C-alpha positions in Angstrom: -39.4 213.3 54.2 -40.9 209.7 54.4 -43.0 208.9 56.6 -40.5 206.2 57.5 -38.0 209.0 58.1 -40.1 211.1 60.5 -40.9 208.2 62.6 -37.1 207.3 63.0 -36.1 211.0 63.5 -39.2 211.1 66.3 -37.8 208.0 68.0 -34.1 209.3 68.4 -35.2 212.2 69.7 -37.0 210.8 72.4 -34.4 208.4 73.2 -32.0 211.6 73.3 -34.6 213.4 75.3 -34.3 210.3 77.7 -30.5 209.7 78.1 -30.1 213.4 78.8 -33.0 213.4 81.9 -31.5 210.5 83.3 -27.6 212.2 83.0 -29.3 215.2 84.8 -30.7 213.1 87.8 -28.0 213.1 90.4 -27.0 209.7 92.1 -27.8 209.6 95.5 -24.5 210.5 97.8 -23.2 208.3 100.3 -23.0 209.1 103.9 -19.9 210.9 105.0 -20.5 209.8 108.5 -22.9 206.6 108.2 -23.0 206.4 112.5 -22.8 209.3 114.7 -22.9 208.8 118.4 -25.4 211.3 120.0 -23.7 210.6 123.7 -22.7 208.6 126.4 -24.4 207.8 129.9 -22.2 206.9 132.8 -22.5 207.4 136.7 -20.4 209.2 139.0 -18.5 206.6 141.0 -18.0 206.2 145.0 -14.7 203.9 146.1 -15.1 202.3 149.0 -12.3 199.5 148.3 -9.4 200.1 146.2 -10.3 197.2 144.1 -11.2 196.8 140.7 -14.6 197.4 139.5 -16.6 197.1 136.6 -18.4 200.1 135.2 -21.4 200.3 132.8 -21.5 202.7 130.1 -24.3 203.2 127.3 -24.1 204.8 124.2 -26.8 206.5 121.9 -26.2 206.5 118.1 -27.9 207.8 115.1 -27.6 205.8 112.1 -27.7 207.1 108.5 -30.1 205.1 105.8 -27.4 203.6 104.1 -25.4 202.3 107.7 -24.5 198.7 107.1 -22.2 198.1 110.2 -19.2 199.4 112.1 -16.6 199.2 114.7 -16.1 201.6 117.3 -13.7 202.3 119.6 -14.2 204.9 122.5 -11.1 206.4 124.6 -11.6 206.6 128.2 -9.0 209.2 129.9 -8.2 210.8 133.4 -6.1 214.1 132.5 -4.1 213.5 129.6 -3.8 209.7 130.5 -5.4 207.0 128.5 -6.8 204.6 131.2 -8.7 202.2 129.0 -11.2 202.0 126.0 -14.4 200.7 125.2 -15.6 199.0 122.2 -19.0 198.1 119.9 -19.7 196.0 117.1 -23.0 196.6 116.5 -23.3 200.6 116.9 -25.3 200.4 120.2 -23.6 198.5 122.8 -20.3 199.1 124.7 -18.4 196.6 126.6 -18.1 197.3 130.3 -15.4 199.4 131.5 -13.1 198.4 133.9 -11.8 200.8 136.4 -9.0 200.5 138.9 -8.9 203.1 141.4 -5.6 202.1 142.7 -3.7 202.2 139.5 -6.0 204.7 137.4 -6.4 207.3 140.5 -9.5 209.6 141.1 -11.0 212.5 140.0 -12.3 213.5 136.5 -12.5 210.7 133.9 -13.8 211.5 130.2 -15.4 208.9 127.9 -14.5 209.5 124.2 -13.8 210.4 121.5 -14.0 207.5 119.4 -12.1 206.0 116.2 -14.7 204.6 114.0 -15.1 202.3 110.9 -18.3 202.4 109.3 -19.4 200.5 106.5 -22.3 201.9 104.1 -24.2 200.8 101.0 -22.5 201.8 98.1 -23.5 201.4 94.4 -22.2 201.2 91.0 -22.6 199.8 87.7 -22.5 196.1 88.7 -24.7 197.0 91.7 -24.7 197.6 95.2 -22.1 196.8 97.6 -20.4 197.8 101.0 -17.8 200.2 101.5 -16.1 201.6 104.2 -15.5 205.2 106.1 -12.8 206.1 108.9 -13.4 209.0 111.0 -12.9 210.4 114.7 -16.0 210.9 116.5 -15.4 213.6 119.2 -18.7 213.3 121.5 -17.5 213.2 125.0 -18.9 212.6 128.8 -17.2 213.2 131.7 -17.9 211.4 135.3 -16.1 211.6 138.6 -14.4 209.0 140.6 -14.5 209.9 144.2 -13.0 208.3 147.3 -15.5 207.6 150.3 -15.4 210.2 153.0 -16.6 209.8 156.6 -17.6 212.4 159.2 -18.4 211.9 162.9 -19.2 214.3 166.1 -19.0 213.8 169.6 -19.7 216.4 172.4 -19.7 217.4 176.2 -21.0 220.2 178.6 -19.4 222.1 181.2 -21.7 224.7 182.4 -22.5 227.5 179.3 -19.3 225.3 177.1 -19.9 222.8 174.9 -17.0 221.4 173.5 -17.4 219.4 170.0 -15.1 217.0 168.6 -15.3 216.7 164.9 -13.5 214.0 162.9 -13.2 213.2 159.3 -11.7 210.3 157.2 -11.4 209.0 153.8 -10.5 205.8 152.2 -6.8 206.0 151.3 -6.0 203.6 148.2 -2.5 203.2 149.3 -3.5 201.1 152.3 -7.1 200.3 151.4 -8.3 201.8 154.5 -9.8 204.9 155.8 -7.2 207.3 157.2 -7.6 210.7 158.5 -8.8 213.7 156.4 -8.5 217.3 156.2 -11.2 218.4 154.3 -11.3 222.1 153.4 -14.3 224.4 153.7 -15.8 222.3 156.3 -18.5 224.0 159.0 -19.9 223.2 162.7 -23.5 223.9 162.2 -26.5 224.1 164.6 -30.3 223.7 164.0 -32.2 226.4 164.2 -36.1 225.5 163.4 -36.2 222.9 160.8 -33.0 224.5 159.2 -29.3 224.2 160.0 -27.2 227.3 160.3 -23.5 227.6 160.0 -21.8 228.0 163.5 -18.5 228.6 162.5 -15.9 227.0 159.7 -13.7 224.2 161.0 -10.1 223.5 160.1 -9.0 220.0 160.7 -5.6 218.4 161.3 -4.8 215.2 161.3 -8.3 214.5 160.4 -9.9 216.1 163.9 -10.7 219.5 165.1 -12.1 221.0 168.6 -14.6 223.6 168.6 -15.9 225.4 171.8 -19.4 226.9 171.6 -21.2 229.0 174.4 -24.9 228.0 174.9 -27.1 228.0 177.9 -29.9 225.9 176.4 -29.7 222.3 174.8 -29.0 222.6 171.0 -28.5 220.2 168.0 -25.1 220.1 166.3 -23.5 218.3 163.2 -20.3 218.8 161.5 -20.3 218.8 157.3 -18.2 219.1 154.5 -18.6 219.2 151.0 -17.4 216.8 148.2 -14.0 217.4 145.9 -13.0 216.2 142.5 -11.8 213.2 144.5 -13.5 212.9 147.4 -17.0 212.8 148.6 -18.6 215.2 151.1 -19.9 213.6 154.5 -22.4 215.0 157.4 -21.6 213.5 160.8 -24.2 212.4 163.0 -26.1 215.0 164.9 -25.3 215.7 168.9 -27.9 217.3 171.1 -25.8 219.4 174.2 
């Protein structure tokens, strides 16, 4: 074999090896989900009026290296009902949520899931371009919308008998007024040292209950009830008898 033939054969072998090595290197795979929602942040709402209000909802996301842009629509539901939605065009900020208690109701609301259309950098033989994927992000966050409730306590004494009158009211969305409320698990409490102890459970009717206790000494009393999914809890003023 001549020197020229040997050089030609060597060059061809090197070229084949280079092509083989290139073929063996896997191309970078595109993200199946260019952007993911990590979490939402929203506060429970206490309603003091049935009028609509604007609620701030924030969103944190994780973006892949090939992420370019996105359009995100986030469901807002109460139970099985879709009451509104939020949108984002930068993968970072959400528009504020309009909440109308008189129409949407009270109780547990859920932010998410979200429909996502996300663009990512793709490559072909002609260069780079933006391609898109559509998918659902299942991240959710719940919060509660509760009507404001109030509690009051009045008292009187005759000898060793102390009469205590407890009252409760809560915002009525139909009337946009505070109306009589009959909370469950309401209790009458007496102060013992620095702590409050339950004297008895109180059952209200038309937002009112009267309780009689026997005590020869002056003591401090209060009336309280816990929150529910639709109403706030409340603690009355303190009375001394």
